[in-house]
TORGUGU-889575 format. One record per residue (C-alpha): residue in one letter; chain; x, y, z. Coordinates in Angstrom, 3 decimals, always signed. Layout:
BEGIN
a/A/X/Y/Z
...
END
This chain:
BEGIN
m/A/-4.155/+7.398/-7.157
s/A/-3.930/+9.576/-10.990
a/A/-1.718/+7.180/-13.592
k/A/-0.199/+9.751/-14.005
r/A/-0.084/+11.671/-10.691
i/A/+1.833/+12.031/-7.121
l/A/-0.590/+14.321/-5.168
v/A/+0.575/+16.326/-1.745
l/A/-2.033/+15.112/+0.084
l/A/-3.821/+17.194/+2.702
g/A/-2.372/+14.537/+5.994
l/A/+0.913/+16.081/+4.966
v/A/+0.147/+19.245/+6.386
a/A/+1.604/+18.500/+10.145
l/A/+4.767/+17.639/+9.133
l/A/+5.466/+20.030/+6.525
l/A/+4.388/+23.128/+8.817
p/A/+7.760/+22.772/+9.967
l/A/+10.151/+23.067/+7.338
m/A/+8.740/+25.636/+6.104
p/A/+10.497/+28.917/+6.871
a/A/+8.965/+30.926/+9.302
s/A/+7.160/+33.951/+6.816
a/A/+5.490/+30.943/+5.247
a/A/+1.858/+31.523/+5.733
p/A/+0.027/+28.052/+7.549
r/A/-1.342/+25.846/+4.834
e/A/-5.113/+24.994/+6.172
k/A/-6.115/+21.794/+6.394
w/A/-7.152/+19.519/+2.834
d/A/-4.798/+22.174/+0.827
t/A/-3.826/+19.786/-1.615
r/A/-1.055/+20.653/-4.654
v/A/+0.118/+18.120/-6.384
f/A/+3.954/+17.017/-5.505
a/A/+4.896/+15.378/-9.054
k/A/+4.428/+14.154/-12.317
v/A/+5.074/+10.515/-12.669
g/A/+6.137/+9.603/-16.333
a/A/+5.592/+6.587/-18.496
p/A/+3.978/+3.825/-17.268
g/A/+2.769/+5.601/-15.018
y/A/+0.793/+4.039/-12.242
p/A/+2.115/+5.007/-9.160
a/A/+0.493/+3.436/-5.947
y/A/+2.439/+3.227/-2.657
v/A/+4.754/+6.434/-1.554
f/A/+7.854/+6.378/+0.802
k/A/+8.974/+8.846/+2.494
h/A/+13.423/+7.781/+2.941
r/A/+15.302/+8.527/+6.544
n/A/+17.356/+9.903/+3.396
g/A/+14.970/+12.548/+3.358
r/A/+13.665/+11.790/-0.660
v/A/+10.866/+10.306/-1.834
y/A/+10.010/+7.038/-3.946
a/A/+7.702/+6.078/-5.821
g/A/+7.114/+2.933/-8.088
t/A/+5.270/+2.356/-11.301
y/A/+2.534/-0.219/-9.998
t/A/+0.884/-1.055/-12.931
n/A/+1.566/-1.444/-16.934
p/A/-1.688/-1.051/-19.083
q/A/-2.554/-3.684/-20.926
g/A/+0.080/-5.398/-23.910
d/A/+2.290/-2.842/-21.982
t/A/+6.181/-4.575/-22.139
i/A/+7.479/-1.474/-20.974
p/A/+9.749/-2.225/-17.560
s/A/+8.146/-0.959/-14.606
r/A/+10.333/+1.901/-13.289
v/A/+11.234/+2.944/-9.479
r/A/+11.518/+6.985/-9.207
e/A/+13.063/+9.136/-6.850
w/A/+12.321/+12.409/-6.207
s/A/+13.876/+15.415/-4.068
a/A/+11.744/+16.422/-0.092
g/A/+10.404/+19.340/-2.874
g/A/+9.309/+17.393/-5.678
t/A/+12.123/+17.487/-7.633
l/A/+12.789/+14.437/-9.938
l/A/+16.326/+12.807/-8.920
r/A/+16.463/+9.615/-10.677
s/A/+15.311/+6.042/-12.393
w/A/+15.814/+2.946/-12.371
a/A/+14.263/+0.526/-14.689
v/A/+13.228/-3.183/-12.587
p/A/+15.103/-6.088/-13.926
g/A/+13.745/-9.775/-14.359
q/A/+9.949/-9.103/-14.894
d/A/+7.838/-10.988/-17.070
l/A/+7.189/-8.400/-19.443
s/A/+4.163/-10.731/-21.038
a/A/+2.570/-10.859/-17.730
d/A/+0.364/-8.585/-15.835
h/A/+3.645/-6.458/-14.500
g/A/+4.450/-3.336/-12.004
v/A/+6.559/-3.158/-8.679
q/A/+6.186/-1.205/-4.976
v/A/+8.336/+0.358/-3.295
a/A/+6.984/-0.610/+0.199
n/A/+9.438/+0.190/+2.726
a/A/+13.405/+0.688/+3.538
d/A/+15.466/-2.523/+5.337
a/A/+18.054/-1.325/+8.070
r/A/+20.417/-0.647/+5.181
g/A/+18.611/+1.753/+3.720
r/A/+17.713/-0.208/+0.502
l/A/+14.303/+0.213/-0.845
v/A/+12.134/-2.978/-0.321
l/A/+10.308/-3.685/-3.750
l/A/+6.552/-5.972/-3.959
e/A/+7.022/-7.387/-7.887
k/A/+3.514/-8.486/-9.473
s/A/+4.581/-10.476/-12.242
t/A/+7.028/-12.692/-10.555
s/A/+5.325/-12.282/-7.398
s/A/+9.319/-11.275/-5.758
v/A/+10.474/-9.309/-2.931
m/A/+13.225/-7.330/-3.940
t/A/+15.508/-4.535/-2.906
l/A/+17.460/-1.868/-4.661
n/A/+20.167/-0.429/-3.316
v/A/+20.057/+3.297/-4.220
r/A/+23.488/+4.207/-3.931
t/A/+24.782/+1.698/-6.426
g/A/+21.676/+1.156/-8.395
h/A/+22.096/-2.657/-7.647
f/A/+18.814/-5.146/-7.144
r/A/+18.164/-8.057/-5.288
r/A/+15.748/-10.806/-5.593
w/A/+15.397/-11.566/-1.493
a/A/+12.049/-13.566/-1.685
t/A/+9.224/-14.565/-4.104
l/A/+5.419/-15.667/-2.786
p/A/+4.526/-18.818/-4.032
d/A/+0.896/-19.507/-5.434
l/A/-1.348/-21.685/-2.792
p/A/-2.961/-24.831/-2.915
t/A/-7.197/-23.750/-2.766
c/A/-8.272/-24.581/+0.963
p/A/-10.630/-27.569/+1.665
p/A/-14.556/-26.095/+1.836
e/A/-15.025/-24.880/+4.782
s/A/-11.902/-23.995/+6.422
t/A/-8.504/-22.174/+5.949
g/A/-5.531/-23.309/+6.338
p/A/-2.248/-22.327/+7.001
a/A/-0.844/-23.290/+3.971
c/A/-3.867/-22.816/+1.690
s/A/-5.876/-19.354/+0.720
p/A/-9.760/-20.125/-0.205
n/A/-9.309/-18.371/-3.694
a/A/-6.118/-19.384/-4.893
a/A/-7.470/-21.236/-7.885
d/A/-8.745/-17.723/-8.976
y/A/-5.948/-15.279/-8.755
p/A/-2.057/-16.308/-7.819
a/A/+0.247/-14.015/-5.000
i/A/-0.187/-10.556/-6.046
p/A/+2.576/-8.615/-2.920
n/A/+0.878/-5.517/-2.364
y/A/+1.923/-3.154/+0.487
a/A/+4.598/-4.809/+3.805
t/A/+5.584/-3.248/+6.795
w/A/+8.496/-4.420/+9.361
g/A/+7.515/-5.673/+12.246
p/A/+8.431/-7.183/+15.701
n/A/+12.157/-9.407/+15.330
g/A/+12.512/-7.897/+12.151
a/A/+10.247/-9.657/+10.279
l/A/+8.566/-8.566/+6.797
y/A/+4.773/-8.709/+7.234
v/A/+2.946/-8.425/+3.053
t/A/-0.110/-7.906/+2.356
d/A/-1.307/-10.751/-0.679
y/A/-4.188/-8.404/-2.857
g/A/-4.138/-12.191/-4.620
q/A/-5.063/-15.107/-2.097
a/A/-6.512/-13.969/+1.487
v/A/-3.217/-14.734/+3.595
i/A/-0.642/-12.319/+5.667
w/A/+2.751/-13.394/+4.682
k/A/+5.453/-13.221/+6.653
i/A/+9.119/-12.957/+6.060
p/A/+11.334/-13.677/+9.239
r/A/+13.981/-11.640/+9.674
r/A/+17.948/-13.058/+7.095
s/A/+15.813/-15.236/+6.107
v/A/+14.240/-16.043/+2.827
k/A/+11.481/-18.335/+2.964
p/A/+7.815/-16.599/+3.305
r/A/+5.723/-18.436/+5.035
v/A/+1.930/-18.365/+5.612
w/A/+1.625/-16.186/+8.417
f/A/-2.453/-15.651/+9.413
a/A/-4.690/-17.077/+6.581
s/A/-8.526/-15.697/+6.595
p/A/-11.725/-15.628/+5.139
a/A/-12.053/-11.946/+5.297
l/A/-9.555/-11.465/+3.216
d/A/-10.845/-12.858/+0.609
g/A/-12.170/-10.154/-2.007
s/A/-12.169/-11.734/-4.728
e/A/-11.104/-9.327/-7.595
f/A/-11.007/-6.480/-4.688
g/A/-8.117/-7.907/-2.265
t/A/-6.233/-6.802/+0.674
t/A/-4.450/-3.697/+0.209
g/A/-2.840/-1.377/+2.664
i/A/-0.414/-2.377/+6.063
a/A/+1.231/-1.097/+8.839
f/A/+2.206/-2.233/+12.234
r/A/+1.629/+0.555/+15.590
p/A/+4.296/-0.763/+18.102
g/A/+2.876/+1.264/+20.804
r/A/-0.634/-0.957/+20.240
r/A/+1.617/-3.805/+19.182
d/A/-1.380/-4.515/+16.438
l/A/-1.271/-4.338/+12.645
l/A/-3.644/-1.785/+10.530
i/A/-5.220/-3.914/+7.258
t/A/-7.101/-2.522/+4.989
q/A/-9.617/-4.957/+3.122
g/A/-10.729/-3.524/-0.617
s/A/-13.632/-5.941/-0.450
t/A/-15.334/-8.672/+1.392
a/A/-17.211/-9.653/-1.892
t/A/-16.737/-13.743/-2.663
d/A/-18.069/-13.944/-6.065
g/A/-16.117/-10.904/-7.481
s/A/-19.435/-8.898/-8.638
v/A/-20.444/-5.299/-6.941
p/A/-17.770/-4.468/-5.374
t/A/-19.121/-4.173/-1.492
d/A/-17.910/-2.521/+1.697
g/A/-14.474/-2.407/+2.092
k/A/-12.737/-2.627/+5.897
l/A/-10.095/-1.704/+8.103
y/A/-8.733/-4.493/+10.115
r/A/-6.753/-4.428/+12.966
l/A/-4.659/-7.628/+13.956
p/A/-2.604/-7.959/+17.240
i/A/+0.989/-9.398/+17.393
r/A/+1.064/-11.907/+20.347
d/A/+4.086/-12.097/+22.675
t/A/+4.781/-15.832/+20.345
g/A/+4.162/-13.679/+17.371
r/A/+1.402/-15.407/+16.115
p/A/-1.581/-13.509/+15.135
g/A/-4.350/-12.441/+17.653
t/A/-7.769/-12.198/+16.994
l/A/-9.061/-10.071/+13.969
s/A/-11.351/-7.340/+14.565
t/A/-12.957/-4.453/+12.135
l/A/-12.057/-0.999/+13.286
w/A/-14.042/+0.885/+10.207
t/A/-16.307/-0.701/+7.450
s/A/-16.227/+1.602/+4.351
s/A/-19.336/+3.068/+2.343
p/A/-20.147/-0.040/-1.081
g/A/-17.614/+0.681/-3.911
d/A/-15.224/+2.852/-1.434
l/A/-12.323/-0.293/-1.944
p/A/-9.809/+1.450/+0.745
d/A/-6.502/+1.126/-0.236
g/A/-3.059/+1.939/+1.298
f/A/-2.927/+4.719/+4.070
g/A/-1.442/+6.645/+6.513
i/A/-1.175/+7.450/+9.966
a/A/-0.141/+10.758/+11.379
r/A/+1.718/+11.327/+14.586
s/A/-1.982/+11.739/+16.383
g/A/-2.570/+8.430/+15.654
h/A/-5.273/+9.361/+13.331
i/A/-5.459/+7.381/+10.056
y/A/-6.030/+8.325/+6.500
v/A/-7.379/+6.031/+4.079
a/A/-7.403/+6.226/+0.033
n/A/-10.332/+5.301/-1.372
a/A/-9.569/+3.719/-5.033
g/A/-13.107/+3.155/-5.170
l/A/-15.898/+5.476/-6.863
s/A/-15.745/+7.689/-4.076
n/A/-11.744/+9.399/-5.122
q/A/-11.655/+10.345/-1.379
l/A/-8.943/+10.419/+1.823
v/A/-10.944/+9.255/+4.539
e/A/-9.745/+10.995/+8.183
l/A/-10.468/+8.001/+10.936
g/A/-9.625/+8.021/+14.303
a/A/-7.038/+5.560/+16.251
g/A/-9.798/+3.722/+17.154
g/A/-11.039/+3.847/+13.697
r/A/-14.248/+5.890/+14.158
e/A/-14.563/+8.055/+10.524
i/A/-13.986/+11.885/+11.281
e/A/-13.990/+13.421/+7.599
r/A/-14.192/+12.382/+4.582
f/A/-12.082/+14.466/+1.569
p/A/-13.968/+15.799/-1.279
a/A/-16.785/+16.323/+0.619
v/A/-18.864/+15.377/-1.721
p/A/-18.106/+11.675/-3.237
g/A/-16.780/+11.179/-7.105
s/A/-15.652/+14.386/-8.751
g/A/-12.700/+14.357/-6.661
e/A/-12.474/+17.905/-7.425
n/A/-9.437/+18.568/-4.331
g/A/-8.948/+22.189/-5.779
s/A/-6.032/+21.735/-7.304
s/A/-5.251/+21.391/-10.962
v/A/-5.354/+17.262/-10.588
p/A/-8.634/+15.696/-9.571
f/A/-8.045/+12.278/-7.262
d/A/-8.571/+9.612/-10.034
t/A/-8.309/+6.208/-8.230
p/A/-5.749/+8.035/-4.719
s/A/-4.570/+4.833/-3.551
s/A/-2.288/+6.001/-0.463
a/A/-1.246/+9.067/+2.099
t/A/+2.170/+9.392/+2.759
f/A/+3.729/+11.653/+5.547
l/A/+6.355/+14.246/+4.284
END
């Protein structure tokens, strides 16, 4: 998403319509409007809709050399900025940023912090931050193998928590943009463990991004920015399906959708219809609507590249799609 803005994506329309006055004219599909502007240090990524009716986003990337702490911001459902919190305990000399990834059963925000590879919580009533768990840097896997506690690209990339979803039995599943693994943090645990590791998650400099659990299908959907292994020209990204067995162990990874070269699929939202709306953070600057089985239905804007969406702000590195 743009460095300074959050856009109301048209995937939101189906859930926005019931909130409109009876006299309001229905909005057409893909009608895009600016929801809010994000102040320094900017760069919102995932946008989280809380059950309290408010909307939250973090500043996920601080520009090179920027020593400003990352921030978590809170908006009303109408886009009015209500509150903002600076994130404590970051390594401001390193690449730092925070993702508002989810909320726990007590309503605390679940945050993913990059410079310390941490999973944190934020109590929005008290403003209290707590460090819940830290993702470790893994050793490099031996050639031609991926073990349960190693990563094929660990020598080049540290742990970078990116997106998170709750799964069965209250466990939190976290994607790692830097290492080719999915982490699992069991309920009431502070010790993340590698739950799934695969060379298919090795995107080199464009790694694993969005993740969401579908209870009815008992599977995880996972987006992969690139399946390149040499860090050169970005290749096709993926939308993967990964079942969770009754034993709690991962099933067989399969590909539901393959992107166009350079799309860099990032975060996504799942509609009540089951359709999946993927934000392409790469060259196309498009949103892609997929069926529940991964069939590509439509892209918006229809012409890739410019991001021109009819609003006052074009798409520029769109990073997620969230239903309001």
